PANU-569440 format. One record per residue (C-alpha): z negated, y negated, x negated. Coordinates in nm, 3 decimals. Layout:
Z/Y/X;
...
//
This chain:
-3.014/-0.575/-1.192;
-3.069/-0.944/-1.123;
-2.944/-1.206/-1.364;
-3.096/-1.555/-1.344;
-2.890/-1.871/-1.348;
-2.966/-1.958/-1.710;
-2.850/-1.620/-1.834;
-2.534/-1.648/-1.625;
-2.436/-1.947/-1.832;
-2.463/-1.762/-2.161;
-2.375/-1.401/-2.076;
-2.000/-1.331/-2.039;
-1.892/-1.163/-1.718;
-1.801/-0.850/-1.919;
-2.168/-0.799/-2.006;
-2.293/-0.886/-1.659;
-2.078/-0.606/-1.517;
-2.208/-0.360/-1.773;
-2.570/-0.460/-1.708;
-2.526/-0.457/-1.332;
-2.359/-0.116/-1.316;
-2.046/-0.007/-1.135;
-2.188/0.177/-0.835;
-2.123/0.073/-0.476;
-2.323/-0.231/-0.377;
-2.371/-0.365/-0.731;
-2.405/-0.742/-0.745;
-2.120/-0.911/-0.926;
-2.117/-1.255/-1.072;
-1.892/-1.466/-0.847;
-1.572/-1.554/-1.026;
-1.336/-1.681/-0.761;
-1.345/-1.908/-0.457;
-1.002/-2.069/-0.445;
-0.690/-2.112/-0.652;
-0.813/-2.452/-0.772;
-1.150/-2.306/-0.865;
-0.976/-2.025/-1.054;
-0.794/-2.281/-1.270;
-1.121/-2.457/-1.355;
-1.320/-2.154/-1.461;
-1.352/-2.036/-1.819;
-1.193/-1.710/-1.923;
-1.529/-1.529/-1.923;
-1.577/-1.615/-1.556;
-1.245/-1.467/-1.451;
-1.179/-1.094/-1.412;
-0.967/-0.924/-1.676;
-0.682/-0.712/-1.542;
-0.424/-0.461/-1.654;
-0.083/-0.409/-1.495;
0.057/-0.057/-1.459;
0.426/-0.025/-1.369;
0.630/-0.329/-1.466;
0.947/-0.294/-1.255;
1.032/-0.375/-0.894;
0.743/-0.539/-0.713;
0.540/-0.588/-1.032;
0.682/-0.932/-1.106;
0.587/-1.079/-0.771;
0.239/-0.936/-0.734;
0.137/-1.003/-1.092;
0.254/-1.366/-1.083;
0.034/-1.406/-0.778;
-0.257/-1.225/-0.943;
-0.252/-1.460/-1.241;
-0.396/-1.732/-1.020;
-0.716/-1.531/-1.000;
-0.741/-1.320/-1.317;
-0.635/-1.295/-1.680;
-0.414/-1.004/-1.785;
-0.502/-0.829/-2.110;
-0.264/-0.535/-2.097;
0.055/-0.403/-1.941;
0.189/-0.050/-1.914;
0.517/0.122/-1.832;
0.680/0.452/-1.934;
0.988/0.241/-2.006;
0.897/0.087/-2.341;
1.142/-0.200/-2.296;
0.983/-0.296/-1.967;
0.635/-0.276/-2.113;
0.723/-0.496/-2.410;
0.918/-0.736/-2.190;
0.614/-0.787/-1.967;
0.380/-0.906/-2.240;
0.441/-1.263/-2.128;
0.207/-1.179/-1.841;
-0.075/-1.174/-2.098;
0.030/-1.499/-2.259;
0.162/-1.294/-2.549;
-0.192/-1.200/-2.650;
-0.226/-0.865/-2.476;
-0.118/-0.512/-2.555;
0.166/-0.302/-2.414;
0.110/0.067/-2.342;
0.335/0.350/-2.232;
0.043/0.572/-2.123;
-0.174/0.422/-1.849;
-0.472/0.635/-1.955;
-0.511/0.428/-2.271;
-0.523/0.112/-2.061;
-0.787/0.263/-1.831;
-1.006/0.351/-2.128;
-1.055/-0.018/-2.208;
-1.403/-0.132/-2.099;
-1.297/-0.497/-2.087;
-1.055/-0.439/-1.796;
-1.211/-0.489/-1.452;
-0.910/-0.439/-1.224;
-0.558/-0.301/-1.230;
-0.242/-0.363/-1.037;
-0.021/-0.059/-0.975;
0.351/-0.100/-0.908;
0.483/0.238/-1.021;
0.710/0.462/-0.813;
0.528/0.609/-0.512;
0.461/0.955/-0.654;
0.235/0.804/-0.923;
0.027/0.577/-0.694;
-0.255/0.811/-0.591;
-0.319/0.970/-0.930;
-0.335/0.640/-1.118;
-0.542/0.469/-0.847;
-0.793/0.754/-0.838;
-0.830/0.764/-1.216;
-0.861/0.386/-1.229;
-1.144/0.385/-0.975;
-1.322/0.665/-1.161;
-1.290/0.451/-1.473;
-1.474/0.170/-1.294;
-1.174/-0.049/-1.208;
-1.092/-0.217/-0.878;
-0.735/-0.153/-0.770;
-0.446/-0.342/-0.612;
-0.175/-0.082/-0.542;
0.166/-0.131/-0.388;
0.251/0.064/-0.074;
0.285/0.338/0.027;
-0.040/0.443/-0.135;
0.032/0.815/-0.120;
0.307/1.073/-0.146;
0.128/1.318/0.087;
-0.137/1.321/0.358;
-0.379/1.521/0.145;
-0.353/1.259/-0.131;
-0.469/1.008/0.128;
-0.772/1.217/0.218;
-0.860/1.245/-0.149;
-0.823/0.877/-0.230;
-1.045/0.786/0.067;
-1.316/1.016/-0.071;
-1.290/0.856/-0.415;
-1.322/0.502/-0.274;
-1.641/0.609/-0.097;
-1.777/0.791/-0.400;
-1.710/0.515/-0.654;
-1.763/0.206/-0.442;
-1.453/0.045/-0.591;
-1.241/-0.203/-0.396;
-0.882/-0.099/-0.327;
-0.628/-0.333/-0.168;
-0.293/-0.188/-0.059;
0.013/-0.412/-0.092;
0.093/-0.437/0.278;
0.128/-0.812/0.260;
0.227/-0.851/0.626;
-0.147/-0.842/0.704;
-0.198/-1.164/0.509;
0.123/-1.357/0.460;
0.474/-1.406/0.607;
0.383/-1.717/0.801;
0.078/-1.546/0.954;
0.315/-1.424/1.228;
0.164/-1.074/1.232;
-0.187/-1.215/1.249;
-0.084/-1.432/1.543;
0.057/-1.125/1.719;
-0.269/-0.938/1.658;
-0.470/-1.235/1.783;
-0.269/-1.241/2.106;
-0.337/-0.871/2.156;
-0.708/-0.898/2.071;
-0.746/-1.188/2.314;
-0.595/-0.988/2.600;
-0.273/-1.189/2.634;
-0.061/-0.873/2.667;
-0.307/-0.676/2.876;
-0.315/-0.304/2.813;
-0.051/-0.196/2.562;
0.162/0.095/2.679;
0.450/0.101/2.429;
0.522/-0.013/2.074;
0.878/0.003/1.940;
0.973/-0.029/1.575;
1.340/-0.072/1.484;
1.369/-0.014/1.108;
1.647/-0.017/0.852;
1.899/0.262/0.807;
1.855/0.420/0.463;
2.139/0.440/0.211;
2.323/0.761/0.132;
2.488/0.857/-0.194;
2.573/1.132/-0.439;
2.628/1.360/-0.601;
2.527/1.155/-0.903;
2.601/1.232/-1.266;
2.327/1.328/-1.507;
2.298/1.201/-1.863;
2.052/1.199/-2.153;
1.765/0.959/-2.078;
1.765/0.633/-2.273;
1.548/0.639/-2.584;
1.312/0.374/-2.448;
1.227/0.576/-2.132;
0.982/0.867/-2.128;
1.169/1.055/-1.856;
0.938/1.356/-1.850;
0.639/1.132/-1.789;
0.829/0.921/-1.536;
0.878/1.241/-1.334;
0.505/1.312/-1.344;
0.400/1.554/-1.071;
0.759/1.592/-0.946;
0.986/1.881/-1.054;
1.142/1.857/-1.398;
1.511/1.770/-1.359;
1.782/1.617/-1.575;
1.785/1.241/-1.602;
1.987/1.068/-1.333;
1.990/0.686/-1.339;
2.001/0.678/-0.958;
1.668/0.859/-0.940;
1.458/0.584/-1.096;
1.418/0.208/-1.140;
1.448/0.096/-0.779;
1.638/0.394/-0.640;
1.349/0.642/-0.642;
1.255/0.573/-0.279;
1.567/0.752/-0.149;
1.455/1.079/-0.310;
1.200/1.291/-0.125;
1.061/1.415/-0.458;
0.924/1.067/-0.535;
0.893/0.889/-0.199;
0.971/0.920/0.173;
1.272/0.696/0.235;
1.256/0.416/0.488;
0.984/0.592/0.686;
0.733/0.535/0.406;
0.895/0.230/0.245;
0.943/-0.003/0.541;
0.731/0.212/0.767;
0.426/0.148/0.551;
0.458/-0.216/0.663;
0.559/-0.200/1.027;
0.381/0.124/1.125;
0.072/-0.034/0.970;
0.111/-0.334/1.202;
0.157/-0.101/1.502;
-0.160/0.090/1.412;
-0.351/-0.235/1.358;
-0.242/-0.374/1.692;
-0.333/-0.053/1.872;
-0.676/-0.030/1.712;
-0.579/0.291/1.531;
-0.741/0.211/1.197;
-0.944/0.533/1.210;
-0.723/0.764/1.413;
-0.359/0.860/1.462;
-0.096/0.997/1.699;
-0.147/1.328/1.877;
0.219/1.433/1.887;
0.514/1.346/1.664;
0.870/1.435/1.754;
1.127/1.326/1.493;
1.501/1.367/1.483;
1.747/1.232/1.230;
2.005/1.295/0.963;
1.904/1.442/0.629;
2.179/1.420/0.368;
2.256/1.755/0.214;
2.422/1.642/-0.109;
2.343/1.814/-0.440;
2.174/1.566/-0.675;
2.209/1.295/-0.413;
1.978/1.083/-0.197;
1.789/1.320/0.034;
1.562/1.112/0.259;
1.657/1.049/0.622;
1.947/0.807/0.658;
1.894/0.759/1.032;
1.606/0.867/1.252;
1.437/0.849/1.591;
1.068/0.932/1.621;
0.852/0.939/1.933;
0.474/0.956/1.897;
0.204/0.988/2.160;
-0.096/0.772/2.064;
-0.450/0.739/2.201;
-0.482/0.544/2.524;
-0.155/0.682/2.665;
0.055/0.464/2.434;
0.405/0.558/2.324;
0.512/0.466/1.970;
0.886/0.473/1.905;
1.036/0.436/1.557;
1.412/0.428/1.518;
1.675/0.322/1.268;
1.910/0.033/1.332;
2.206/-0.133/1.161;
2.098/-0.471/1.300;
1.872/-0.621/1.037;
1.764/-0.906/1.267;
1.616/-0.659/1.516;
1.385/-0.501/1.257;
1.024/-0.568/1.354;
0.752/-0.462/1.597;
0.769/-0.489/1.976;
0.438/-0.464/2.162;
0.468/-0.414/2.539;
0.171/-0.452/2.772;
0.114/-0.483/3.144;
0.092/-0.865/3.111;
0.388/-0.921/2.883;
0.549/-0.832/2.553;
0.595/-0.988/2.211;
0.826/-0.919/1.919;
0.711/-0.997/1.566;
0.877/-0.973/1.228;
0.891/-1.175/0.907;
1.096/-1.446/1.079;
0.846/-1.520/1.354;
0.674/-1.404/1.671;
0.823/-1.461/2.015;
0.782/-1.367/2.379;
0.636/-1.517/2.694;
0.272/-1.484/2.576;
0.370/-1.694/2.273;
0.532/-1.960/2.492;
0.218/-1.976/2.706;
0.014/-2.085/2.405;
0.137/-2.442/2.460;
-0.078/-2.461/2.773;
-0.337/-2.199/2.690;
-0.399/-2.189/2.314;
-0.595/-1.920/2.138;
-0.946/-2.001/2.014;
-0.942/-2.194/1.688;
-1.098/-1.905/1.497;
-0.873/-1.635/1.646;
-0.677/-1.563/1.328;
-0.988/-1.575/1.110;
-1.157/-1.316/1.334;
-0.856/-1.086/1.309;
-0.869/-1.133/0.932;
-1.225/-1.007/0.907;
-1.390/-1.349/0.904;
-1.202/-1.477/0.598;
-0.935/-1.742/0.564;
-0.594/-1.570/0.574;
-0.284/-1.659/0.380;
-0.290/-1.487/0.041;
-0.308/-1.109/0.004;
-0.401/-1.119/-0.364;
-0.672/-1.377/-0.305;
-0.821/-1.145/-0.044;
-0.833/-0.866/-0.304;
-1.020/-1.073/-0.560;
-1.255/-1.223/-0.302;
-1.344/-0.876/-0.176;
-1.385/-0.746/-0.531;
-1.630/-1.028/-0.590;
-1.820/-0.962/-0.266;
-1.793/-0.578/-0.279;
-1.651/-0.547/0.073;
-1.341/-0.384/0.217;
-1.021/-0.591/0.186;
-0.786/-0.664/0.474;
-0.556/-0.375/0.378;
-0.823/-0.118/0.304;
-0.756/0.240/0.197;
-0.890/0.394/0.519;
-0.665/0.210/0.765;
-0.368/0.243/0.532;
-0.422/0.618/0.500;
-0.404/0.649/0.879;
-0.086/0.441/0.905;
0.094/0.617/0.621;
-0.017/0.952/0.769;
0.204/0.869/1.067;
0.489/0.798/0.823;
0.436/1.131/0.647;
0.407/1.322/0.975;
0.737/1.174/1.090;
0.901/1.301/0.772;
0.746/1.646/0.812;
0.861/1.672/1.174;
1.207/1.555/1.080;
1.244/1.797/0.789;
1.109/2.094/0.984;
1.315/2.002/1.290;
1.035/2.040/1.543;
0.766/1.852/1.732;
0.419/1.850/1.579;
0.076/1.844/1.741;
-0.167/1.643/1.527;
-0.546/1.649/1.537;
-0.649/1.305/1.405;
-1.015/1.408/1.380;
-0.963/1.719/1.167;
-0.647/1.566/1.015;
-0.454/1.887/1.060;
-0.137/1.995/1.237;
-0.234/2.216/1.528;
-0.109/2.574/1.547;
0.157/2.546/1.277;
0.060/2.696/0.941;
0.398/2.623/0.786;
0.378/2.255/0.879;
0.021/2.229/0.744;
0.147/2.342/0.405;
0.352/2.022/0.399;
0.035/1.810/0.398;
0.034/1.850/0.021;
0.278/1.929/-0.258;
0.221/2.146/-0.562;
0.223/1.910/-0.862;
0.387/2.003/-1.188;
0.140/2.148/-1.438;
-0.042/1.877/-1.629;
-0.007/1.616/-1.354;
-0.263/1.739/-1.103;
-0.510/1.500/-0.945;
-0.858/1.622/-1.031;
-1.073/1.699/-0.728;
//
């Protein structure tokens, strides 16, 4: 439905969205061009958002989001956290402990999700089906099959979903510069990518106790098995438990493996073999994700991808090696001979913009709201992220089974290994299934 300029002045954006529909390709009234423009616009011109999951990364991403939207609601299964986050709404919003109530609100256009990993896919899928655009922290999924499902829902609903892999947008644009060097042929043909990543903590056995009165522990567990409350299982420590996450391989790997995939042009494919070795703690009621690991993957184009743990934090990053040279990139910078050669042979002026899909890079949240306005895929889209986090999940499956896997990236199945294919999904606890 078209809305003329005069009616745009008098009809609030809420009504324009309702009149225009929520299907893919619907025209949306522009509401954001820059941070300065966002400050100038009236409330009715800015999207209304809800925040789900108020711990950990929530503070950072939601402060950034406030440049471009107005928050009307917050939600957390920890009542204290939910109430404590009402300042995000200017004290005028509502705090929920059940995200479904927030999603029922027709005034909310978009949501941010910063829950523990095992809740990401279910909430994101239900949010999109409720007509909301979604910014979700990484990793987007707990399993490979969740990734397949969330990709289908994005296509079916036409919603915009940005994953919080901020290295694609920020951190000094170092990763974009590395990608620009690769795309402009400065490394030649890539033959190896090496990713040193952090060693994961170990610990346990941990004591159990009654959950605090302000925390809905049963709902925090969600699809995961029902167990006694253990403080070390939640609020920042969940990622070291396989029931809720995947350890460093999905936590940090969701960032650096994503950059490796991006650099190798693997946004719609994956490795063909995965051979993982490492140490899995065997401590009752203790951290159970890999503490150290070494993974070798064969990738299309005869490229070797190596992921290994290291105690040297300064060496964490991504090393691309080609027949013309190599570069190392992390959040501190990008270096190597091809970088030094830029002094005499600079990249084209628009090199970074081209890598960034034709938009101005520099702010991951801005990219989300721009793409929501324009109804196009964001820089960290669900499809490329699904492929990158699939490699993370496959590494964990190989490591836990103790054997090499053959992966078919077209069928998205493990070849000739029925037991391993059963690990592509997990049976959720009754009442917490993701509807097909």
